[in-house]
Every structure is written in C-alpha cells, then in structure tokens.
TORKOL-4160 file (C-alpha; in steps of 0.2 Angstrom, whole numbers, padded with zeros to 4 digits, m for minus):
76
<pt num="1" X="0196" Y="m0078" Z="m0127"/>
<pt num="2" X="0210" Y="m0073" Z="m0114"/>
<pt num="3" X="0205" Y="m0067" Z="m0097"/>
<pt num="4" X="0207" Y="m0049" Z="m0093"/>
<pt num="5" X="0223" Y="m0046" Z="m0084"/>
<pt num="6" X="0220" Y="m0027" Z="m0082"/>
<pt num="7" X="0202" Y="m0024" Z="m0078"/>
<pt num="8" X="0204" Y="m0005" Z="m0076"/>
<pt num="9" X="0205" Y="m0005" Z="m0095"/>
<pt num="10" X="0187" Y="m0010" Z="m0096"/>
<pt num="11" X="0183" Y="0008" Z="m0090"/>
<pt num="12" X="0189" Y="0016" Z="m0106"/>
<pt num="13" X="0174" Y="0018" Z="m0118"/>
<pt num="14" X="0175" Y="0006" Z="m0132"/>
<pt num="15" X="0177" Y="0015" Z="m0149"/>
<pt num="16" X="0179" Y="0032" Z="m0140"/>
<pt num="17" X="0197" Y="0033" Z="m0134"/>
<pt num="18" X="0196" Y="0052" Z="m0138"/>
<pt num="19" X="0184" Y="0054" Z="m0124"/>
<pt num="20" X="0198" Y="0049" Z="m0111"/>
<pt num="21" X="0209" Y="0063" Z="m0118"/>
<pt num="22" X="0194" Y="0075" Z="m0117"/>
<pt num="23" X="0190" Y="0069" Z="m0099"/>
<pt num="24" X="0208" Y="0073" Z="m0094"/>
<pt num="25" X="0207" Y="0090" Z="m0102"/>
<pt num="26" X="0191" Y="0094" Z="m0093"/>
<pt num="27" X="0198" Y="0089" Z="m0077"/>
<pt num="28" X="0213" Y="0101" Z="m0079"/>
<pt num="29" X="0201" Y="0115" Z="m0083"/>
<pt num="30" X="0189" Y="0112" Z="m0069"/>
<pt num="31" X="0198" Y="0103" Z="m0055"/>
<pt num="32" X="0184" Y="0106" Z="m0043"/>
<pt num="33" X="0172" Y="0095" Z="m0053"/>
<pt num="34" X="0172" Y="0077" Z="m0048"/>
<pt num="35" X="0169" Y="0064" Z="m0062"/>
<pt num="36" X="0168" Y="0045" Z="m0060"/>
<pt num="37" X="0160" Y="0029" Z="m0066"/>
<pt num="38" X="0146" Y="0024" Z="m0054"/>
<pt num="39" X="0143" Y="0008" Z="m0062"/>
<pt num="40" X="0148" Y="m0002" Z="m0078"/>
<pt num="41" X="0134" Y="0008" Z="m0087"/>
<pt num="42" X="0134" Y="0025" Z="m0080"/>
<pt num="43" X="0146" Y="0040" Z="m0077"/>
<pt num="44" X="0142" Y="0054" Z="m0064"/>
<pt num="45" X="0149" Y="0071" Z="m0061"/>
<pt num="46" X="0147" Y="0083" Z="m0046"/>
<pt num="47" X="0149" Y="0101" Z="m0049"/>
<pt num="48" X="0151" Y="0112" Z="m0033"/>
<pt num="49" X="0140" Y="0127" Z="m0032"/>
<pt num="50" X="0144" Y="0144" Z="m0024"/>
<pt num="51" X="0130" Y="0142" Z="m0011"/>
<pt num="52" X="0138" Y="0126" Z="m0004"/>
<pt num="53" X="0126" Y="0116" Z="m0015"/>
<pt num="54" X="0130" Y="0104" Z="m0029"/>
<pt num="55" X="0124" Y="0099" Z="m0046"/>
<pt num="56" X="0124" Y="0081" Z="m0050"/>
<pt num="57" X="0124" Y="0075" Z="m0068"/>
<pt num="58" X="0123" Y="0057" Z="m0073"/>
<pt num="59" X="0124" Y="0050" Z="m0090"/>
<pt num="60" X="0126" Y="0033" Z="m0098"/>
<pt num="61" X="0140" Y="0038" Z="m0110"/>
<pt num="62" X="0156" Y="0047" Z="m0105"/>
<pt num="63" X="0154" Y="0058" Z="m0121"/>
<pt num="64" X="0136" Y="0063" Z="m0116"/>
<pt num="65" X="0142" Y="0067" Z="m0099"/>
<pt num="66" X="0156" Y="0078" Z="m0105"/>
<pt num="67" X="0144" Y="0087" Z="m0117"/>
<pt num="68" X="0133" Y="0091" Z="m0103"/>
<pt num="69" X="0147" Y="0097" Z="m0092"/>
<pt num="70" X="0154" Y="0108" Z="m0105"/>
<pt num="71" X="0137" Y="0116" Z="m0106"/>
<pt num="72" X="0135" Y="0118" Z="m0087"/>
<pt num="73" X="0152" Y="0124" Z="m0083"/>
<pt num="74" X="0153" Y="0137" Z="m0097"/>
<pt num="75" X="0138" Y="0145" Z="m0088"/>
<pt num="76" X="0148" Y="0147" Z="m0072"/>
C-alpha cells in the first residue's frame, strides 16, 4: 500500500463523488451557508437566520447533510 501523497483527497466521500458536485452547487445557491468537515466522521453546516441567530446541522454523511440542508433552505 502506498502512502497518501494528497491527504485532502481523503475528504471526498468514498463511493459518492456526485456529492462533491452537489456540495459545490449548493454552495453556489446559498453562499451564506457555511459547510465543512468537523472531523473525519462528521460534516456540519451553519445557516444564518434573519434574527442574527444560526441553525447548526451536523450529520455523519455528506449526502445526509445536503438532504437536510435542501429541506431547511427551501423553507427560507
């Protein structure tokens, strides 16, 4: 087994490359929503609210996070 020379590639969900495309599209539609990996096993998003609050959503899989964000942001 060869060592990883580009560790950032480990952040791409294995078997779900389409989720990376989906993530980029979501970021273009909602640039005010912050999305990132908070560990090797969890993704988190922060949605700003009109009253200066924030909604924070954490999910294990990127697909699950994007599903939840689609639902939450469509209600805005």
